[in-house]
NUMARNU-608980 format. One record per residue (C-alpha): residue in three letters; residue number from 1; chain; x, y, z. Coordinates in steps of 0.05 Angstrom, whole numbers, m for minus. Example, Ala and Ser with C-alpha at 12.3 -4.5 7.8 and 13.67 -1.06 7.14 Angstrom:
<sites>
SITE   residu   num   chaine        x        y        z
SITE      ALA     1        A      246      m90      156
SITE      SER     2        A      273      m21      143
</sites>
This chain:
<sites>
SITE   residu   num   chaine        x        y        z
SITE      MET     1        A     1487      976    m3792
SITE      HIS     2        A     1462      945    m3854
SITE      THR     3        A     1452      877    m3821
SITE      SER     4        A     1414      908    m3760
SITE      MET     5        A     1371      948    m3816
SITE      ALA     6        A     1361      878    m3853
SITE      VAL     7        A     1334      842    m3790
SITE      ILE     8        A     1279      898    m3774
SITE      LEU     9        A     1261      897    m3839
SITE      ARG    10        A     1248      823    m3845
SITE      ARG    11        A     1212      824    m3783
SITE      PRO    12        A     1140      857    m3808
SITE      ASN    13        A     1144      815    m3866
SITE      ARG    14        A     1146      745    m3829
SITE      ALA    15        A     1087      775    m3781
SITE      VAL    16        A     1050      791    m3839
SITE      ILE    17        A     1061      721    m3871
SITE      ILE    18        A     1042      695    m3803
SITE      VAL    19        A      984      730    m3800
SITE      LEU    20        A      954      709    m3872
SITE      CYS    21        A      965      635    m3858
SITE      ILE    22        A      923      640    m3804
SITE      CYS    23        A      872      673    m3841
SITE      ILE    24        A      874      621    m3892
SITE      PHE    25        A      871      566    m3846
SITE      TYR    26        A      810      598    m3811
SITE      PHE    27        A      774      612    m3875
SITE      PHE    28        A      780      537    m3896
SITE      ALA    29        A      765      512    m3832
SITE      THR    30        A      702      547    m3824
SITE      SER    31        A      680      547    m3897
SITE      LEU    32        A      692      475    m3921
SITE      PRO    33        A      635      420    m3908
SITE      GLN    34        A      651      391    m3838
SITE      TYR    35        A      651      309    m3833
SITE      SER    36        A      641      300    m3761
SITE      LYS    37        A      647      231    m3748
SITE      ALA    38        A      602      235    m3683
SITE      PRO    39        A      545      190    m3684
SITE      ARG    40        A      481      227    m3694
SITE      SER    41        A      420      203    m3646
SITE      HIS    42        A      350      221    m3641
SITE      ASP    43        A      318      211    m3571
SITE      TYR    44        A      302      138    m3566
SITE      THR    45        A      287       94    m3509
SITE      TYR    46        A      340       39    m3506
SITE      VAL    47        A      322      m20    m3473
SITE      PRO    48        A      387      m57    m3461
SITE      SER    49        A      370     m141    m3465
SITE      SER    50        A      364     m171    m3400
SITE      PHE    51        A      426     m218    m3406
SITE      ASP    52        A      496     m187    m3416
SITE      TRP    53        A      529     m244    m3465
SITE      SER    54        A      585     m202    m3458
SITE      SER    55        A      595     m219    m3384
SITE      LEU    56        A      594     m296    m3398
SITE      PRO    57        A      654     m336    m3382
SITE      GLN    58        A      688     m368    m3442
SITE      GLN    59        A      705     m443    m3437
SITE      HIS    60        A      753     m441    m3491
SITE      PRO    61        A      783     m368    m3483
SITE      ILE    62        A      841     m341    m3534
SITE      LEU    63        A      889     m297    m3495
SITE      ALA    64        A      888     m220    m3516
SITE      SER    65        A      958     m231    m3546
SITE      GLU    66        A      941     m289    m3590
SITE      LEU    67        A      876     m254    m3621
SITE      THR    68        A      881     m240    m3700
SITE      THR    69        A      867     m169    m3706
SITE      LEU    70        A      842     m131    m3764
SITE      PRO    71        A      889     m125    m3825
SITE      LYS    72        A      934      m56    m3811
SITE      GLY    73        A      952       m3    m3864
SITE      ARG    74        A      913       46    m3909
SITE      PRO    75        A      866        1    m3950
SITE      ARG    76        A      887      m13    m4025
SITE      ASN    77        A      862       29    m4085
SITE      LEU    78        A      821      m29    m4109
SITE      PRO    79        A      799      m28    m4188
SITE      ARG    80        A      722       10    m4195
SITE      VAL    81        A      670      m37    m4200
SITE      GLN    82        A      616        2    m4223
SITE      PHE    83        A      611       23    m4295
SITE      ALA    84        A      626       95    m4306
SITE      PHE    85        A      556      117    m4312
SITE      LYS    86        A      550      191    m4355
SITE      ALA    87        A      484      227    m4346
SITE      ASP    88        A      446      234    m4413
SITE      ARG    89        A      411      301    m4422
SITE      SER    90        A      375      287    m4478
SITE      GLN    91        A      305      287    m4496
SITE      ILE    92        A      306      211    m4500
SITE      GLY    93        A      356      208    m4439
SITE      LYS    94        A      302      247    m4394
SITE      ALA    95        A      245      206    m4423
SITE      ARG    96        A      286      142    m4395
SITE      THR    97        A      298      172    m4330
SITE      GLN    98        A      225      181    m4322
SITE      THR    99        A      207      117    m4341
SITE      LEU   100        A      261       93    m4288
SITE      LYS   101        A      232      134    m4232
SITE      ASP   102        A      158      111    m4253
SITE      ARG   103        A      189       39    m4243
SITE      ARG   104        A      219       52    m4182
SITE      GLU   105        A      157       79    m4154
SITE      GLU   106        A      115       15    m4171
SITE      VAL   107        A      174      m27    m4135
SITE      LYS   108        A      157       24    m4074
SITE      GLU   109        A       88       13    m4080
SITE      ALA   110        A       87      m58    m4078
SITE      PHE   111        A      140      m50    m4009
SITE      LEU   112        A       96       m7    m3979
SITE      LYS   113        A       38      m46    m3982
SITE      SER   114        A       77     m108    m3956
SITE      TRP   115        A      102      m62    m3902
SITE      ALA   116        A       35      m35    m3882
SITE      SER   117        A        7     m104    m3870
SITE      TYR   118        A       58     m123    m3828
SITE      LYS   119        A       55      m60    m3788
SITE      GLU   120        A      m13      m70    m3784
SITE      ARG   121        A      m22     m146    m3765
SITE      ALA   122        A       52     m168    m3750
SITE      TRP   123        A       86     m109    m3717
SITE      MET   124        A      146     m134    m3670
SITE      TYR   125        A      134     m212    m3700
SITE      ASP   126        A      186     m244    m3750
SITE      GLU   127        A      137     m248    m3810
SITE      LEU   128        A       65     m237    m3833
SITE      THR   129        A       30     m289    m3867
SITE      PRO   130        A        7     m257    m3930
SITE      VAL   131        A      m58     m291    m3938
SITE      SER   132        A      m91     m301    m3871
SITE      GLY   133        A      m57     m244    m3846
SITE      GLU   134        A      m30     m269    m3782
SITE      ALA   135        A       39     m262    m3746
SITE      LYS   136        A       85     m314    m3734
SITE      ASN   137        A      150     m322    m3706
SITE      THR   138        A      205     m366    m3742
SITE      PHE   139        A      270     m330    m3724
SITE      GLY   140        A      268     m322    m3647
SITE      GLY   141        A      210     m276    m3644
SITE      TRP   142        A      262     m217    m3651
SITE      ALA   143        A      213     m178    m3702
SITE      ALA   144        A      257     m209    m3764
SITE      THR   145        A      225     m173    m3814
SITE      LEU   146        A      230     m105    m3780
SITE      VAL   147        A      307     m108    m3770
SITE      ASP   148        A      313     m134    m3833
SITE      THR   149        A      280      m83    m3866
SITE      LEU   150        A      306      m26    m3842
SITE      ASP   151        A      359       m1    m3890
SITE      THR   152        A      306      m13    m3949
SITE      LEU   153        A      265       38    m3912
SITE      TRP   154        A      323       80    m3906
SITE      ILE   155        A      340       77    m3986
SITE      MET   156        A      270       76    m4004
SITE      ASP   157        A      277      148    m3968
SITE      LEU   158        A      215      126    m3920
SITE      LYS   159        A      251      163    m3862
SITE      SER   160        A      190      173    m3821
SITE      GLU   161        A      174       98    m3819
SITE      PHE   162        A      250       83    m3812
SITE      TYR   163        A      247      127    m3748
SITE      ASP   164        A      201       89    m3725
SITE      ALA   165        A      226       20    m3735
SITE      VAL   166        A      293       45    m3699
SITE      ALA   167        A      251       63    m3635
SITE      ALA   168        A      216       m5    m3636
SITE      VAL   169        A      284      m46    m3646
SITE      ALA   170        A      310        4    m3592
SITE      THR   171        A      268      m46    m3546
SITE      ILE   172        A      287     m109    m3567
SITE      ASP   173        A      311     m161    m3514
SITE      TRP   174        A      351     m222    m3541
SITE      ALA   175        A      343     m254    m3482
SITE      LYS   176        A      271     m257    m3494
SITE      THR   177        A      249     m312    m3539
SITE      ASP   178        A      205     m374    m3535
SITE      GLU   179        A      255     m417    m3566
SITE      THR   180        A      317     m454    m3537
SITE      ALA   181        A      358     m438    m3594
SITE      CYS   182        A      368     m395    m3657
SITE      ASN   183        A      397     m406    m3726
SITE      PHE   184        A      469     m379    m3719
SITE      PHE   185        A      469     m372    m3799
SITE      GLU   186        A      402     m326    m3802
SITE      THR   187        A      403     m291    m3738
SITE      THR   188        A      476     m266    m3760
SITE      ILE   189        A      457     m247    m3830
SITE      ARG   190        A      390     m226    m3819
SITE      HIS   191        A      389     m186    m3755
SITE      LEU   192        A      460     m169    m3742
SITE      GLY   193        A      472     m153    m3822
SITE      GLY   194        A      417     m114    m3811
SITE      LEU   195        A      432      m68    m3760
SITE      LEU   196        A      502      m55    m3778
SITE      SER   197        A      473      m35    m3849
SITE      ALA   198        A      424       18    m3821
SITE      TYR   199        A      474       47    m3776
SITE      ASP   200        A      525       55    m3835
SITE      LEU   201        A      474       87    m3873
SITE      CYS   202        A      444      127    m3806
SITE      GLU   203        A      497      127    m3758
SITE      GLU   204        A      440      121    m3705
SITE      THR   205        A      482      104    m3645
SITE      VAL   206        A      418       52    m3617
SITE      LEU   207        A      431       10    m3672
SITE      LEU   208        A      504        3    m3655
SITE      ARG   209        A      487      m12    m3589
SITE      LYS   210        A      434      m65    m3607
SITE      ALA   211        A      485      m96    m3659
SITE      ILE   212        A      541     m100    m3606
SITE      GLU   213        A      488     m134    m3555
SITE      LEU   214        A      469     m182    m3607
SITE      GLY   215        A      547     m190    m3636
SITE      ASP   216        A      568     m211    m3564
SITE      MET   217        A      511     m258    m3565
SITE      LEU   218        A      532     m290    m3627
SITE      TYR   219        A      602     m296    m3612
SITE      VAL   220        A      596     m342    m3557
SITE      ALA   221        A      580     m388    m3611
SITE      PHE   222        A      650     m390    m3623
SITE      ASP   223        A      663     m419    m3552
SITE      THR   224        A      677     m487    m3577
SITE      SER   225        A      728     m541    m3575
SITE      THR   226        A      753     m516    m3645
SITE      ARG   227        A      726     m443    m3644
SITE      MET   228        A      676     m464    m3696
SITE      PRO   229        A      605     m440    m3688
SITE      PRO   230        A      548     m500    m3689
SITE      PHE   231        A      492     m489    m3733
SITE      TRP   232        A      441     m485    m3673
SITE      PHE   233        A      461     m442    m3624
SITE      ASP   234        A      429     m473    m3561
SITE      PHE   235        A      420     m415    m3512
SITE      ASN   236        A      426     m457    m3448
SITE      LYS   237        A      483     m496    m3474
SITE      ALA   238        A      519     m427    m3484
SITE      LYS   239        A      509     m412    m3416
SITE      GLU   240        A      541     m470    m3392
SITE      GLY   241        A      596     m471    m3435
SITE      THR   242        A      576     m537    m3470
SITE      LEU   243        A      560     m514    m3542
SITE      ARG   244        A      591     m564    m3594
SITE      PRO   245        A      608     m551    m3667
SITE      GLY   246        A      571     m600    m3714
SITE      THR   247        A      592     m659    m3747
SITE      HIS   248        A      544     m652    m3808
SITE      ASP   249        A      535     m581    m3819
SITE      PRO   250        A      520     m542    m3889
SITE      SER   251        A      582     m504    m3904
SITE      ALA   252        A      548     m436    m3915
SITE      SER   253        A      519     m441    m3851
SITE      VAL   254        A      581     m442    m3807
SITE      THR   255        A      628     m400    m3856
SITE      SER   256        A      588     m343    m3876
SITE      SER   257        A      592     m302    m3817
SITE      CYS   258        A      653     m261    m3843
SITE      LEU   259        A      625     m196    m3871
SITE      GLU   260        A      581     m177    m3810
SITE      PHE   261        A      633     m192    m3755
SITE      THR   262        A      686     m162    m3794
SITE      ARG   263        A      644      m97    m3802
SITE      LEU   264        A      630      m98    m3724
SITE      ALA   265        A      707     m102    m3710
SITE      GLN   266        A      713      m43    m3752
SITE      LEU   267        A      667       m2    m3722
SITE      THR   268        A      679      m18    m3650
SITE      GLY   269        A      756      m33    m3652
SITE      GLU   270        A      746     m106    m3618
SITE      ASP   271        A      790     m149    m3656
SITE      LYS   272        A      753     m214    m3619
SITE      TYR   273        A      701     m214    m3672
SITE      TYR   274        A      747     m209    m3728
SITE      ASP   275        A      789     m272    m3694
SITE      ALA   276        A      734     m309    m3687
SITE      ILE   277        A      718     m307    m3770
SITE      ASP   278        A      792     m307    m3789
SITE      ARG   279        A      800     m377    m3749
SITE      ILE   280        A      747     m399    m3806
SITE      THR   281        A      781     m363    m3864
SITE      ARG   282        A      851     m404    m3846
SITE      LEU   283        A      810     m470    m3838
SITE      LEU   284        A      780     m456    m3913
SITE      ASP   285        A      855     m442    m3929
SITE      ARG   286        A      896     m499    m3906
SITE      THR   287        A      842     m550    m3934
SITE      GLN   288        A      816     m522    m4001
SITE      GLY   289        A      874     m559    m4042
SITE      SER   290        A      857     m619    m4002
SITE      THR   291        A      785     m640    m4015
SITE      LYS   292        A      755     m688    m4068
SITE      LEU   293        A      749     m629    m4114
SITE      PRO   294        A      811     m587    m4096
SITE      GLY   295        A      789     m521    m4108
SITE      MET   296        A      717     m521    m4073
SITE      TRP   297        A      698     m545    m4009
SITE      PRO   298        A      644     m596    m4002
SITE      THR   299        A      566     m584    m3977
SITE      PHE   300        A      569     m606    m3911
SITE      PHE   301        A      632     m597    m3852
SITE      ASP   302        A      648     m631    m3792
SITE      MET   303        A      663     m568    m3757
SITE      GLU   304        A      683     m619    m3689
SITE      ASN   305        A      735     m652    m3719
SITE      LEU   306        A      753     m597    m3771
SITE      GLY   307        A      739     m650    m3826
SITE      LEU   308        A      725     m608    m3896
SITE      THR   309        A      753     m661    m3938
SITE      GLN   310        A      708     m722    m3923
SITE      ASP   311        A      642     m703    m3965
SITE      SER   312        A      633     m719    m4038
SITE      GLY   313        A      581     m670    m4053
SITE      PHE   314        A      600     m593    m4090
SITE      THR   315        A      553     m540    m4106
SITE      LEU   316        A      543     m469    m4111
SITE      GLY   317        A      469     m474    m4097
SITE      ALA   318        A      435     m491    m4032
SITE      LEU   319        A      469     m502    m3964
SITE      ALA   320        A      540     m477    m3989
SITE      ASP   321        A      515     m416    m4032
SITE      SER   322        A      541     m356    m3986
SITE      LEU   323        A      605     m394    m3972
SITE      TYR   324        A      635     m371    m4042
SITE      GLU   325        A      592     m302    m4049
SITE      LEU   326        A      627     m281    m3987
SITE      LEU   327        A      703     m286    m4013
SITE      PRO   328        A      712     m228    m4065
SITE      LYS   329        A      655     m184    m4014
SITE      MET   330        A      717     m199    m3956
SITE      TYR   331        A      765     m176    m4000
SITE      ALA   332        A      734     m110    m4006
SITE      LEU   333        A      708     m101    m3943
SITE      LEU   334        A      776     m107    m3920
SITE      GLY   335        A      806      m54    m3967
SITE      GLY   336        A      849     m106    m4014
SITE      LEU   337        A      893     m116    m3945
SITE      GLU   338        A      883     m188    m3938
SITE      PRO   339        A      897     m225    m3995
SITE      VAL   340        A      875     m297    m3974
SITE      TYR   341        A      807     m279    m3994
SITE      GLU   342        A      836     m269    m4071
SITE      LYS   343        A      869     m332    m4069
SITE      LEU   344        A      800     m365    m4044
SITE      TYR   345        A      764     m338    m4091
SITE      CYS   346        A      811     m348    m4153
SITE      ASP   347        A      822     m422    m4134
SITE      ALA   348        A      754     m440    m4121
SITE      MET   349        A      726     m406    m4196
SITE      GLU   350        A      776     m445    m4224
SITE      ALA   351        A      742     m517    m4202
SITE      VAL   352        A      680     m488    m4213
SITE      LYS   353        A      690     m470    m4286
SITE      LYS   354        A      717     m535    m4297
SITE      HIS   355        A      666     m579    m4261
SITE      LEU   356        A      604     m546    m4244
SITE      LEU   357        A      588     m496    m4303
SITE      PHE   358        A      547     m522    m4367
SITE      ARG   359        A      516     m498    m4425
SITE      PRO   360        A      438     m520    m4435
SITE      MET   361        A      420     m550    m4494
SITE      VAL   362        A      371     m500    m4528
SITE      PRO   363        A      337     m491    m4600
SITE      ASP   364        A      365     m424    m4610
SITE      GLN   365        A      430     m440    m4580
SITE      ALA   366        A      431     m389    m4526
SITE      ASP   367        A      495     m368    m4507
SITE      ILE   368        A      475     m383    m4434
SITE      LEU   369        A      506     m416    m4378
SITE      PHE   370        A      479     m449    m4305
SITE      SER   371        A      516     m479    m4241
SITE      GLY   372        A      498     m555    m4224
SITE      ASN   373        A      523     m599    m4172
SITE      ALA   374        A      584     m642    m4176
SITE      TYR   375        A      595     m716    m4141
SITE      VAL   376        A      659     m747    m4137
SITE      ALA   377        A      656     m817    m4141
SITE      GLY   378        A      711     m863    m4106
SITE      ASP   379        A      756     m877    m4163
SITE      SER   380        A      760     m790    m4163
SITE      SER   381        A      721     m784    m4223
SITE      VAL   382        A      673     m725    m4227
SITE      SER   383        A      601     m723    m4250
SITE      LEU   384        A      552     m662    m4259
SITE      GLN   385        A      484     m663    m4241
SITE      HIS   386        A      455     m613    m4295
SITE      GLU   387        A      408     m575    m4247
SITE      GLY   388        A      390     m501    m4245
SITE      GLN   389        A      375     m468    m4172
SITE      HIS   390        A      341     m403    m4158
SITE      LEU   391        A      391     m405    m4104
SITE      ALA   392        A      454     m409    m4149
SITE      CYS   393        A      429     m344    m4185
SITE      PHE   394        A      473     m302    m4144
SITE      VAL   395        A      536     m334    m4185
SITE      GLY   396        A      529     m284    m4243
SITE      GLY   397        A      532     m226    m4188
SITE      MET   398        A      589     m263    m4153
SITE      PHE   399        A      633     m270    m4220
SITE      GLY   400        A      620     m195    m4241
SITE      LEU   401        A      639     m170    m4177
SITE      GLY   402        A      705     m212    m4169
SITE      GLY   403        A      728     m205    m4247
SITE      LYS   404        A      723     m124    m4231
SITE      LEU   405        A      754     m129    m4164
SITE      PHE   406        A      811     m177    m4188
SITE      GLU   407        A      824     m150    m4261
SITE      ASN   408        A      789     m213    m4294
SITE      ALA   409        A      746     m202    m4360
SITE      GLU   410        A      730     m275    m4367
SITE      HIS   411        A      699     m277    m4300
SITE      VAL   412        A      653     m213    m4318
SITE      ASN   413        A      641     m252    m4379
SITE      ILE   414        A      618     m312    m4337
SITE      GLY   415        A      573     m270    m4300
SITE      GLU   416        A      546     m243    m4359
SITE      LYS   417        A      529     m311    m4382
SITE      THR   418        A      499     m340    m4320
SITE      THR   419        A      456     m283    m4306
SITE      ARG   420        A      421     m290    m4374
SITE      GLY   421        A      414     m362    m4361
SITE      CYS   422        A      371     m347    m4298
SITE      VAL   423        A      331     m294    m4340
SITE      TRP   424        A      333     m342    m4391
SITE      ALA   425        A      290     m395    m4336
SITE      TYR   426        A      242     m338    m4325
SITE      ASP   427        A      222     m316    m4389
SITE      SER   428        A      210     m393    m4405
SITE      MET   429        A      159     m403    m4352
SITE      PRO   430        A       82     m389    m4364
SITE      THR   431        A       83     m346    m4302
SITE      GLY   432        A      148     m310    m4325
SITE      ILE   433        A      183     m330    m4259
SITE      MET   434        A      233     m389    m4253
SITE      PRO   435        A      227     m451    m4211
SITE      GLU   436        A      266     m466    m4149
SITE      ILE   437        A      293     m525    m4179
SITE      PHE   438        A      299     m548    m4253
SITE      GLY   439        A      340     m607    m4296
SITE      LEU   440        A      363     m588    m4360
SITE      LEU   441        A      388     m621    m4422
SITE      PRO   442        A      463     m601    m4427
SITE      CYS   443        A      513     m590    m4482
SITE      PRO   444        A      577     m630    m4481
SITE      THR   445        A      623     m571    m4467
SITE      LEU   446        A      612     m496    m4458
SITE      GLU   447        A      608     m483    m4524
SITE      ALA   448        A      544     m481    m4575
SITE      CYS   449        A      515     m542    m4587
SITE      GLU   450        A      467     m572    m4646
SITE      TRP   451        A      385     m580    m4615
SITE      ASN   452        A      377     m649    m4614
SITE      GLU   453        A      299     m666    m4625
SITE      ASN   454        A      308     m741    m4605
SITE      GLU   455        A      342     m723    m4542
SITE      TRP   456        A      287     m677    m4526
SITE      GLU   457        A      226     m726    m4541
SITE      ALA   458        A      262     m784    m4493
SITE      LYS   459        A      280     m743    m4442
SITE      GLY   460        A      250     m677    m4445
SITE      ASP   461        A      184     m646    m4405
SITE      LYS   462        A      136     m628    m4456
SITE      ALA   463        A       94     m586    m4414
SITE      LEU   464        A      153     m543    m4406
SITE      LYS   465        A      193     m499    m4458
SITE      LYS   466        A      239     m544    m4498
SITE      GLY   467        A      309     m552    m4462
SITE      PHE   468        A      281     m567    m4396
SITE      GLN   469        A      279     m641    m4370
SITE      ASN   470        A      234     m618    m4313
SITE      ALA   471        A      208     m571    m4256
SITE      ARG   472        A      228     m617    m4200
SITE      ASP   473        A      212     m566    m4145
SITE      PRO   474        A      170     m511    m4179
SITE      ARG   475        A      162     m465    m4129
SITE      TYR   476        A      176     m391    m4121
SITE      LEU   477        A      190     m374    m4056
SITE      LEU   478        A      193     m294    m4068
SITE      ARG   479        A      272     m307    m4071
SITE      PRO   480        A      319     m248    m4094
SITE      GLU   481        A      382     m283    m4122
SITE      ALA   482        A      361     m281    m4199
SITE      ILE   483        A      345     m204    m4188
SITE      GLU   484        A      406     m193    m4144
SITE      SER   485        A      451     m213    m4202
SITE      VAL   486        A      415     m178    m4259
SITE      PHE   487        A      427     m109    m4208
SITE      LEU   488        A      499     m126    m4196
SITE      MET   489        A      510     m140    m4277
SITE      TYR   490        A      476      m78    m4288
SITE      ARG   491        A      523      m38    m4249
SITE      VAL   492        A      581      m71    m4266
SITE      THR   493        A      573      m68    m4347
SITE      GLY   494        A      525       m6    m4352
SITE      ASN   495        A      478      m46    m4397
SITE      PRO   496        A      409      m23    m4400
SITE      GLU   497        A      388      m89    m4424
SITE      TYR   498        A      386     m108    m4348
SITE      GLN   499        A      343      m60    m4326
SITE      GLU   500        A      291      m83    m4381
SITE      MET   501        A      305     m158    m4356
SITE      ALA   502        A      286     m127    m4288
SITE      TRP   503        A      228     m101    m4304
SITE      ARG   504        A      200     m166    m4340
SITE      MET   505        A      219     m202    m4272
SITE      PHE   506        A      183     m154    m4230
SITE      GLN   507        A      114     m147    m4271
SITE      SER   508        A      116     m225    m4271
SITE      ILE   509        A      132     m235    m4200
SITE      HIS   510        A       81     m181    m4175
SITE      ARG   511        A       25     m210    m4217
SITE      ALA   512        A       31     m285    m4189
SITE      THR   513        A       38     m270    m4124
SITE      GLU   514        A        3     m211    m4100
SITE      THR   515        A      m51     m220    m4046
SITE      GLU   516        A     m101     m176    m4016
SITE      LEU   517        A      m48     m151    m3963
SITE      ALA   518        A       20     m169    m3992
SITE      PHE   519        A       51     m214    m4036
SITE      SER   520        A       61     m293    m4021
SITE      ALA   521        A      107     m347    m4045
SITE      ILE   522        A       70     m395    m4089
SITE      ALA   523        A       66     m467    m4104
SITE      ASN   524        A       76     m473    m4180
SITE      VAL   525        A      111     m422    m4234
SITE      THR   526        A       85     m474    m4284
SITE      ALA   527        A       13     m455    m4277
SITE      ARG   528        A      m27     m426    m4330
SITE      ALA   529        A      m82     m402    m4288
SITE      ALA   530        A      m89     m373    m4215
SITE      THR   531        A      m28     m394    m4176
SITE      GLU   532        A      m33     m418    m4110
SITE      LYS   533        A       m7     m388    m4055
SITE      ILE   534        A       33     m416    m3997
SITE      ASP   535        A       14     m362    m3946
SITE      THR   536        A       88     m351    m3931
SITE      MET   537        A      131     m283    m3938
SITE      GLU   538        A      194     m287    m3912
SITE      SER   539        A      225     m221    m3883
SITE      PHE   540        A      281     m230    m3948
SITE      TRP   541        A      222     m203    m3998
SITE      LEU   542        A      226     m137    m3970
SITE      SER   543        A      305     m137    m3947
SITE      GLU   544        A      333     m167    m4009
SITE      THR   545        A      275     m170    m4074
SITE      LEU   546        A      244     m109    m4064
SITE      LYS   547        A      311      m70    m4053
SITE      TYR   548        A      343     m100    m4115
SITE      PHE   549        A      286      m84    m4155
SITE      TYR   550        A      283      m17    m4129
SITE      LEU   551        A      359        0    m4136
SITE      ILE   552        A      368      m29    m4207
SITE      PHE   553        A      320       32    m4226
SITE      SER   554        A      352       77    m4185
SITE      PRO   555        A      418      133    m4198
SITE      PRO   556        A      479       89    m4194
SITE      ASP   557        A      505      134    m4140
SITE      VAL   558        A      449       96    m4096
SITE      ILE   559        A      490       48    m4058
SITE      SER   560        A      551       45    m4100
SITE      LEU   561        A      591      m16    m4114
SITE      ASP   562        A      651       28    m4099
SITE      GLU   563        A      626       49    m4030
SITE      TYR   564        A      589       m8    m4007
SITE      VAL   565        A      595      m82    m3996
SITE      LEU   566        A      525     m124    m4000
SITE      ASN   567        A      523     m182    m3947
SITE      THR   568        A      474     m246    m3968
SITE      GLU   569        A      417     m218    m3941
SITE      ALA   570        A      428     m146    m3989
SITE      HIS   571        A      453     m109    m3924
SITE      PRO   572        A      500      m54    m3956
SITE      LEU   573        A      562      m48    m3909
SITE      LYS   574        A      606        9    m3917
SITE      ARG   575        A      672       m4    m3952
SITE      PRO   576        A      737       31    m3922
</sites>
């Protein structure tokens, strides 16, 4: 009697509990924000490319069972990259916020001037000539400036312009070109990177469809005897199955597609894209310790014979730069699940510290560093050419990013010193802009050294600031590498001095390069009068240079480095 009565009494309690649980679940399911993974899409007229590269049979196929897959598992909880910024609500803080907003708007005005002229005079062409106002094709005629600039439009909140640009991109036919070949590296970082980044930001389906079309075309570049891509992707040879990798190709050009192909694999689930670049990574890993400068790879590769150890020149500058830049970025993009990128980066930077970094001899003993060019002689001795390059100014940001990801405070410190070195070079020139390539008088070690006036008199260029031997290539091509590192080091350290550096740089560039229509590369940064305009404006002016200037004056949660990895063309790709 007591037992059956207890059962009866318990049943209503259980029913009440079940009903309450259902109600609570319904409340949270309907009231909390919904994060749909389904891509948004506007009503675009999608025009598929007239040739489907994915249908082309491979001459050197990889069995599906042999494909290297994306790393499995839950992404690691990686160290924070960005400084822990805090809002300053004081009067001084509010005034600072307004100053940064005003600066951001000036950058945006420079962007809009360039963009409007491109739209009016060069729409769907690769570039605008900013002095003569002509349109020209330099990268296959696939609207390089348009595709490269998509994410900048989004970041600057120019949404109407962005959606117009997406509508135009939806009609690009990768099979329609007057060229017989395209630059594999440039097409990957500008076009494929631009499409993937824009998709990551807005989730417009048509962008991913176009990225897949292009990715399938570029994937065919790996259909060679060694599965290594050539410098030039020859369309007819690719269709015939007769592509051959180069025997003397710049190391950066044939190794720097990792970020884009990895992100494409992440978004599509197609492991073939990741397998393609992983084979390059494994080659780098196998050869890293056996080059003439162990830890680094030479400037030129023989990809047909997998010869990465014969060349004697080593640099972080032109022709090799992005090979090193991508190493910490790949580690972040893969969520720390592929440890080889940490090993490649750390071993390479040990060699860089030992053989490439140098401190210039300057009167005030400024604590700055540059990265030079090393050459290995037949007796294995290493000589260092004490030259700075604008292209090598990315090094500061790379060290800063690597230092944070791998918890190496020394690397962050090196990042600061090399970044400040590039800013010093900007401040040293009459135009306020550093040259493309320049020589410096070095200290014997990385420590401060006394100024030697006699050495300066014998070797220095008296037309330049003390410390410079020459401005061997005095051009400025609207390059982004210096402001890239200034931006990254600001986000890494939180030091507002970097924002002041950036503002000086922007004002100098604006003043020296502005034309009636837009902004132009200039012939000589040492000019003390009006600068000579070269009449070129590459797409990276809008994609990289102005984007970095805009971001350094933006709130730090805009394209957070803990949420995105930026490829070598400054295209933010979503981290897992």
